[in-house]
C-alpha positions as a Markdown table, in Angstrom:
| # | Residue | x | y | z |
|---|---|---|---|---|
| 1 | Met | 44.4 | 97.2 | -63.2 |
| 2 | Ser | 46.7 | 100.3 | -63.0 |
| 3 | Asn | 48.1 | 98.8 | -59.8 |
| 4 | Leu | 48.9 | 95.6 | -61.6 |
| 5 | Ile | 50.6 | 97.4 | -64.4 |
| 6 | Glu | 52.7 | 99.5 | -61.9 |
| 7 | Ser | 53.8 | 96.3 | -60.1 |
| 8 | Ile | 54.8 | 94.7 | -63.4 |
| 9 | Lys | 56.7 | 97.9 | -64.5 |
| 10 | Ala | 58.6 | 97.8 | -61.2 |
| 11 | Ala | 59.5 | 94.1 | -61.7 |
| 12 | Val | 60.6 | 94.8 | -65.3 |
| 13 | Glu | 62.8 | 97.7 | -64.3 |
| 14 | Ala | 64.5 | 95.5 | -61.6 |
| 15 | Ile | 65.6 | 93.0 | -64.3 |
| 16 | Pro | 66.8 | 95.6 | -65.8 |
| 17 | Ala | 64.7 | 96.0 | -68.9 |
| 18 | Glu | 62.4 | 98.5 | -70.5 |
| 19 | Met | 58.7 | 97.6 | -71.0 |
| 20 | Lys | 57.1 | 98.5 | -74.3 |
| 21 | Asp | 53.3 | 98.8 | -75.0 |
| 22 | Gly | 51.8 | 96.8 | -77.7 |
| 23 | Lys | 48.3 | 96.4 | -79.1 |
| 24 | Lys | 45.3 | 95.4 | -77.1 |
| 25 | Asp | 46.7 | 95.3 | -73.6 |
| 26 | Ser | 49.9 | 93.5 | -74.7 |
| 27 | Tyr | 53.4 | 94.4 | -73.6 |
| 28 | Glu | 56.9 | 93.2 | -74.1 |
| 29 | Phe | 60.4 | 93.6 | -72.7 |
| 30 | Ser | 63.8 | 92.3 | -73.4 |
| 31 | Ser | 67.2 | 92.2 | -71.6 |
| 32 | Val | 70.6 | 91.5 | -73.1 |
| 33 | Val | 71.9 | 88.5 | -71.2 |
| 34 | Ala | 75.4 | 88.5 | -72.7 |
| 35 | Glu | 77.2 | 90.5 | -75.4 |
| 36 | Arg | 80.6 | 90.5 | -77.0 |
| 37 | Lys | 82.0 | 93.2 | -79.2 |
| 38 | Thr | 85.3 | 92.8 | -81.1 |
| 39 | Phe | 86.9 | 94.8 | -83.8 |
| 40 | Leu | 84.6 | 93.8 | -86.7 |
| 41 | Ser | 81.9 | 91.7 | -85.0 |
| 42 | Arg | 79.2 | 91.7 | -82.4 |
| 43 | Lys | 77.4 | 88.8 | -80.8 |
| 44 | Lys | 74.7 | 88.8 | -78.2 |
| 45 | Leu | 72.1 | 86.7 | -76.3 |
| 46 | Val | 68.8 | 88.4 | -75.6 |
| 47 | Tyr | 65.9 | 87.2 | -73.3 |
| 48 | Lys | 62.6 | 88.5 | -74.5 |
| 49 | Ala | 59.2 | 88.2 | -72.8 |
| 50 | Arg | 55.8 | 89.2 | -74.0 |
| 51 | Phe | 52.6 | 89.3 | -72.0 |
| 52 | Arg | 48.9 | 90.2 | -72.5 |
| 53 | Leu | 46.3 | 91.1 | -70.0 |
| 54 | Asp | 42.8 | 89.7 | -70.5 |
| 55 | Asn | 40.8 | 92.0 | -68.2 |
| 56 | Asp | 37.5 | 90.3 | -69.0 |
| 57 | Gln | 38.7 | 86.9 | -67.8 |
| 58 | Gln | 41.3 | 88.2 | -65.3 |
| 59 | Lys | 44.2 | 86.4 | -67.0 |
| 60 | Leu | 47.8 | 87.3 | -67.6 |
| 61 | His | 49.1 | 85.5 | -70.7 |
| 62 | Phe | 52.9 | 85.1 | -70.7 |
| 63 | Thr | 55.5 | 83.8 | -73.2 |
| 64 | Glu | 59.3 | 84.1 | -73.4 |
| 65 | Thr | 62.1 | 83.4 | -75.8 |
| 66 | Leu | 65.9 | 83.4 | -75.9 |
| 67 | Lys | 67.5 | 84.8 | -79.0 |
| 68 | Glu | 71.1 | 84.4 | -80.0 |
| 69 | Ser | 72.4 | 86.7 | -82.8 |
| 70 | Gly | 75.7 | 87.8 | -84.2 |
| 71 | Phe | 77.2 | 89.6 | -87.2 |
| 72 | Gly | 80.5 | 90.7 | -88.6 |
| 73 | Leu | 83.8 | 89.1 | -89.6 |
| 74 | Thr | 85.1 | 86.0 | -87.8 |
| 75 | Ser | 88.7 | 84.7 | -87.5 |
| 76 | Gly | 87.7 | 81.2 | -88.3 |
| 77 | Gly | 87.3 | 80.0 | -84.8 |
| 78 | Gly | 84.5 | 77.8 | -83.6 |
| 79 | Asp | 82.0 | 76.3 | -86.0 |
| 80 | Met | 82.0 | 79.3 | -88.4 |
| 81 | Gly | 84.7 | 79.5 | -91.0 |
| 82 | Pro | 86.6 | 82.7 | -92.0 |
| 83 | Gly | 84.6 | 85.5 | -93.6 |
| 84 | Thr | 81.1 | 86.8 | -92.8 |
| 85 | Gly | 78.1 | 84.9 | -91.7 |
| 86 | Phe | 75.5 | 84.3 | -89.1 |
| 87 | Lys | 74.5 | 81.6 | -86.7 |
| 88 | Lys | 71.0 | 80.8 | -85.5 |
| 89 | Gly | 70.1 | 78.9 | -82.4 |
| 90 | Val | 66.9 | 77.2 | -81.4 |
| 91 | Tyr | 65.9 | 76.3 | -77.8 |
| 92 | Lys | 63.2 | 74.0 | -76.6 |
| 93 | Ser | 60.9 | 75.0 | -73.8 |
| 94 | Gly | 58.3 | 73.0 | -72.1 |
| 95 | Ala | 54.9 | 73.9 | -70.5 |
| 96 | Gln | 56.8 | 75.2 | -67.5 |
| 97 | Gly | 58.9 | 77.6 | -69.6 |
| 98 | Leu | 62.6 | 77.9 | -70.2 |
| 99 | Glu | 64.5 | 76.2 | -67.5 |
| 100 | Gly | 68.1 | 75.8 | -66.5 |
| 101 | Gly | 71.1 | 78.2 | -66.8 |
| 102 | Ile | 72.7 | 79.7 | -69.8 |
| 103 | Glu | 75.4 | 77.0 | -69.6 |
| 104 | Glu | 72.9 | 74.4 | -70.7 |
| 105 | Gln | 71.2 | 76.6 | -73.3 |
| 106 | Ser | 73.9 | 78.2 | -75.4 |
| 107 | Lys | 77.5 | 78.3 | -76.4 |
| 108 | Leu | 77.3 | 81.6 | -78.2 |
| 109 | Phe | 81.0 | 82.4 | -78.3 |
| 110 | Gly | 82.5 | 78.9 | -78.4 |
| 111 | Lys | 82.8 | 78.7 | -74.7 |
| 112 | Asp | 80.3 | 78.3 | -71.8 |
| 113 | Tyr | 78.9 | 81.3 | -70.0 |
| 114 | Lys | 80.2 | 81.5 | -66.4 |
| 115 | Tyr | 77.0 | 82.9 | -64.8 |
| 116 | Arg | 73.3 | 82.1 | -64.6 |
| 117 | Phe | 70.3 | 84.0 | -65.8 |
| 118 | Asp | 67.3 | 82.8 | -63.9 |
| 119 | Phe | 64.4 | 82.7 | -66.3 |
| 120 | Gly | 62.2 | 80.9 | -63.7 |
| 121 | Ala | 62.5 | 83.8 | -61.3 |
| 122 | Ile | 61.1 | 86.3 | -63.8 |
| 123 | Arg | 58.3 | 84.0 | -64.7 |
| 124 | Asn | 57.5 | 83.3 | -61.0 |
| 125 | Lys | 57.6 | 87.0 | -60.2 |
| 126 | Phe | 55.0 | 87.6 | -63.0 |
| 127 | Arg | 52.9 | 84.7 | -61.6 |
| 128 | Ser | 52.9 | 86.1 | -58.1 |
| 129 | Ile | 52.1 | 89.7 | -59.2 |
| 130 | Ala | 49.2 | 88.4 | -61.3 |
| 131 | Glu | 47.8 | 86.3 | -58.4 |
| 132 | Glu | 48.1 | 89.2 | -55.9 |
| 133 | Ala | 46.0 | 91.3 | -58.3 |
| 134 | Gly | 43.4 | 88.5 | -58.6 |
| 135 | Tyr | 44.5 | 87.4 | -62.1 |
| 136 | Thr | 45.3 | 83.9 | -63.3 |
| 137 | Phe | 48.8 | 83.4 | -64.8 |
| 138 | Glu | 48.8 | 81.4 | -68.0 |
| 139 | Tyr | 52.1 | 80.4 | -69.7 |
| 140 | His | 52.3 | 79.9 | -73.4 |
| 141 | Ile | 55.1 | 78.1 | -75.1 |
| 142 | Ala | 54.7 | 80.1 | -78.3 |
| 143 | Gly | 52.5 | 83.1 | -78.9 |
| 144 | Leu | 50.1 | 84.7 | -76.4 |
| 145 | Gly | 46.9 | 82.7 | -77.2 |
| 146 | Lys | 43.6 | 84.2 | -77.9 |
């Protein structure tokens, strides 16, 4: 199992992200996909993945989310009026996980992102690492299951 964890840590560092230990063989990592800082506001888009190792059944449980957040003063542009406030976004994912590029998923700053963040590549890397170690990869839309 230590070889499995070392392979996963190397994959997470390559994203780049930092892996954090959780309870009962669970781990998480996050990576800022995009961020904008202005004089009195900050907005960012964060990819977060969590996974749990079930050593008894040789399974790697995996889930991921995309979180959009922002705070500060706005100048009245976009769909937020002048003053302070926040905006919350919700994204749908299917049994295969988050798909597509950021262009399809979010318009955080009132304009489209001009690059792609490949969620599927991260998920597929975890799948291949698990299978190489003799584990079954199991994707969960929400939560990590039992």
